[in-house]
Phi, psi and omega in degrees: 000149175257114189242128176255145176228119182232121174256124179253118187254349183201162172277162180304139181298139180256351182204169179294329179291321176295318180298319178297313180300314182293322181290320182280315189250304187301324180306331184270008182268011183306135185274164183278320186298314177301324177294320178298318180298319178298317179297313181301317179298320178295318179294332180276003175095008179266164176265115185253143177234115186246139178207158173233149175239123185243022175099003181232131180096194184251108184296335182291339183263005185280333181236155173296158179275336185267063181255149177275321180224139174232123174265132177242148172219140180199162168275166188297320183297334180267005188295324181297321176296317180293323176301315179297318179295321179298321177298319179297315182289331172297319178297328178281353177100008182276151171275122189255137183227139174233139174221188179099189189295320181292319179299322179289326182285317187226065184295325181296321178294318181298326182295344176287341188236343185239153179287329183213140177241134186236134174270269176268148179220163170214181185299321182295319180293319178299320178300315181296322180295310184294328180276005173081031182280349184240138176280165181291152172091023182240151173249115188233166178204143170288158182298327178220148174293161181294146175239348179255081183286142174304148181292165175300319179300318179293328182271000189302321176302322179288320180296319177299319179295316187282321196241346183260154177283121183053032176063018184230313192247131176279148170262180179292347181254358184300128183232155179244117182287133177216162174223147173249350182203164174237156179074186184208139180279352182265166185232043179301129191287350180262355192257139179295339181267015186299332180237024178270117182302137180281131176216141184267140178264178190296128175291324179295319179298316178301313181297315181296319179296318180294320178295320180298314180295317181299325181282321191253330182222062187292345182266007177267171180242135175278128176250106179281120184265013177303137174305325173217108187286139169060042171302318171270080194301307185297321180301313181289315185286336172296323176292313180301321183280347177284344176284132179306141185308322182288346182251002184289139180271139170294148182213159173235154184202163172249127191217158174269137179299334184299332182269348182268068181286161182307326182286349185252335194295333179295336180289342177295309179294321181300325181263007173073042171285122182248352180204138181216142176241132181240134178265105177265320175068296187221152177267002169277179183272005183302320185243025187286343179299319180294331179273357181073025183230056183304131180072009174263143179205175176066212185296329178297317179294317179304309184294322180292316179294317180300314179299318180297313182295321178295325176295320179295331182296339176294342185239348183232126187289323182230133180227146177227138178238127181265127179234141177250135177235125182118009175294161181297341178275349180278134182203135175072205185275340188302314180303322180292316180296323178294316180295317180297321178298316180296314182302315183289329181277346191230065181294344182287345183240135176279122181274126176256110180270114182258146173263127181302127178239124183278085178284140182301149180088002180247155175301328178298315178300313182301320181290314179295323179294314181297326180272001181056048182247009178267133177282093195292339181264006179283121178299153181296341177304337184254015177275058182190148179300146014262033183262147178251116185250011179222171166263124182280157186289321188238007179224133167282168187298320181297310180300320183297313181290330174299319180287326176297321178296319177299318179292320180299319177299323180289316181300315189256020181300143181297322180299315181290323180297320178299320178297316181299313183292323181292323184264357180300142186273345180200170182291330178299315179295320178298319179295319178299315178298319179298312180298319183289325177294318177297321177294323179295325177296321177294318179298316180298320178301322179289319174307312183296323178296316179294317180299319178299318178295321178298327179280327192248342185246107184297319180299318180296316180294318180298323179298313182285339176273359180080012180272347181217144176256003180283123180295121182302151180302327179305313182287326177298314181289322178297320178302313181296320181294317182294314185276340181060226183295338180286341177297330181290340182279344179242113185294160177306322179294322181286341179292335176285117189286154168267116183263008180300137179258125180232160181259144181283157170276120182277124184236000000 
């Protein structure tokens, strides 16, 4: 069989700044599971064709047209593009399958465009799919997600395709996706992993993969894709430290501040951690367990987190902190003032201000659905900042975007940028800050455009206030512009998502 695997990580670039951002950063976000599927198909004797699309180039030209089966994976904002591509491959005669985060969030919607929708998978399930064991129109899942991931050496053809320039040369940003664990011990209500049992993978496999990379690709960076890296801290770091110092790979990870205690943080530099992302989310006590500040909130939490992150900067060259604004616990001016205080006190970390998005399968989705606060006719293309796809509990749309603009000014202030560039530990970090500041300017411009429409366009305002379900012309035209020729493959009726939540058939 001729099997294609395509991971779509972004929508087509709309400007040179987006193209730069996608080329430098998004290109390195390739996931591990699509690579594993490609390896498994090859091991089963099939001819596999693997590709990633990161918002640059023509996605239609990434795979051959004469495929028997095509596996797709995407985030929700890119789903409309993937729907169009799936239609094309169906026309070519391929059996189409979708998995990944969007498929898990909105399986009923995916069934409108794909022959098969998959939640969890393993090698055995992939074998059954490729050998034609399932009829069209089903949502299926293996009883357990895979725990025996192909080695880095086995995935190297896919890694070269996804992360290297012309499949040969690494850049300073080239990364190799790896995991040390699956699932997450936390229960954040907005996260798809809120009820995924935490399980640790093989320490021997981790050690072997690191030794292989150090010997064969020493100039790459390991990107740990664990939802929360090193929850079992000593177990993971004992493996990292078992690699001889001269052979240790630089790595980036997403981690909870709660596990990075003062006695541990020096081990980050020792093991060559060059980038870390921390999820703080809220300055209320709702998510304080991840920050290691249970029952702390407000200015006390801000100051404690800021101090912690600044201490970590002595050992980690690049840091990112994720904050959410618009949660049901946010009210009035205080959340903005707290965020601005943190941003100004913590120049060492790039703050990512997120808009809450109710992805299916999460408690947040269930709550917003029950309260009838989801804008049901909004296409999935807009399920990502800077778009608002819900009615917030304590802010109308105008007030909310005014505050987002205020936050954007704080994030990208020239004064703060000078501090970031002056204190950056290397040119790679300086380039990331430069790219992100340019991206923030684009985001702010979009905020202002939306705010102007909220003030001047009654239909647009009524839609965001929940008084109308008619998709405003602004979003219709924006959809067409973003998708280009692929917009024609998804009819206006099909652009309205099906938000029905269904359960998979466990096989």
